[in-house]
N, C-alpha and C positions, 0 to 999 in steps of 0.2 A: 504494500500500500504506500509506503514511503517513496519508493521508486516512482510509482504512478503520480503521486503528488509533485515530486520534484520535476518529473517530465512535464506536467501541466504548467508548472511555474516557468520552466525553460522556454516553452513555446508561447508563454504569455497569456494562458487561460485564466490565471488568478492574479489579481493586482497585489502590489506590495501591501502588507498589513492584513491580507485575507487570512482567515484561521488556518487554511491549508497551505499557505504560501511557503513555509519553510520547515525543514526537518532540523531540529535543534538537539545537539548532544553536549551535555556538560560532563566532562570526564571525571571519573572517581579519583584518579590520580593524574597530576600533570604529566605530560608526555614530552620527551625531547623533540626539538625541531630538527628535521633532517639536515645534514651538513650542507646540502645544496642551497638551503634557505638561510643559513647562518649569516652570511655576508649582508643580506638584505635587512635583517632585523637587529644585527649586533649593535649598531649605533643607538638604538632605542632602548637598550637594556636599562632597567630602572623605571620604565613606563609600562603601562598596560598597552598592548598593541592590538589593534583590530586590523588584521591583514585581509583585505578583500580582493579576491581573484575574480576578474571581470573582463569584459570585452565591449568595445563600442558598438558591435553589431548585435549584442544580446539585449533584447527589449527589457527584461526584468532588471538587468544590470543598469541600463540607462535610467530606468524609473527610480532605482534605489540611490543612484549616485548623488543627486542634489542633497538628499538627506544625510549622506555620509559627510559631505562638505560642511553642512550645518552642525552636525554632531562633533566633528573635529574642532570646529571653532568654539562651540559651547562647552565642551568638556576637556579642553586642553589643560586648563588650570588644575584639574583633578588628576592629571597624569595620563590622559588618554592620547595615544597617537594612532591616527587612522592612516594605514598604508595601502593604497590601491595598487594592485599589480595587474596591469593589462596584458592579456595574452593575444592581442591583435597581431597577426602575421605581418601586417604592413609596418609595424613598429611605432616608434616615437612620433613621427609626423601626424599620423591619424589620431593619436591620443592627444597631442597638443591641440589639434583643431577642435576636438571634442571639448577639452577644457576651456578653450577660448569661447566656443559657442555657449557653454554652460555658465561661464563666468566663475569657475571654481577658483577659490582663493586659499583654502586651508589645506589642500591635499597635494602632496608631492607627486611627481610623475615617475613611475617605475614601469618598465616594460619587460616582458618575457616572451618575445615573438617565437622562439623555438620551444616554448613551454617547458623548459628544463626545470625551473623551480616549481611550477605548477604540478608537473608530473611527480617530482620528488616529494611534494607535499601530499600526493595522493588525491589531487583534485580531479574529479570526473565530470562535474556539472558546474554550470555558471548560473548565478554567482555563487561562490563559496567563500564564506568568511571564517577566518580562524582567529580565535581570541587567545592571545599570549599573556601570561602573567608577567610580573616585573622582573622575573629571572629569565624570561625568554622561552618559557615552556608552554606548549599548547594545553589550554585548559577547557576549551570548548570549540565546537565546530557547528556552523550553520550552513545548510545547503538550501539555496533559494533566497529570494529577497526577504528582508525583514524590516519592520518599522523600528529603527534604532532610537527613535525619539520618544517612544511610548511602549506600553505593554511589555511583551516578552523581551524585545530587544533592549529597551531601557533597563529592565530588570537584570538581564545578563551583564550589561555594562556596570550597573550598580554593584552587583556581586563581585565582579572582577576588580573593581576599583576600591572596594572596601578594604581598609587596612587589616592585615592579618594579625592575629593575636600572638 
């Protein structure tokens, strides 16, 4: 059923924020990030990182993107860093055009046109968001678009940003 829901999201049958729009998994134990992704996230250690693997041609990704830009701005002071990783084969130029059209201000541009990092992370569907703790370990994964400003998305971020005891 999860695969069917994720497929429906991928082809745009469900909007962002729909109850079936995302498959969410909070891990029982933090998981190490594969070596292939270490260089991308290393400079952000000490922050909670929301790594969003997406593409400009993915309708649900495009719908989720403005929200990620707003969340990055709104929650930066809490220690959240949003890192989009575009898997567009055309590379940086198409991603830069998308950012310009959108007016994205808070998000850095990272591209993975050969999908080396995405494959190393086990990403099979877009968008996929991977939440990393302050030590750079994967603590949650979301397949499909999610409303990061409210509901389950905001609750995930709140949980990740909560100071550990």
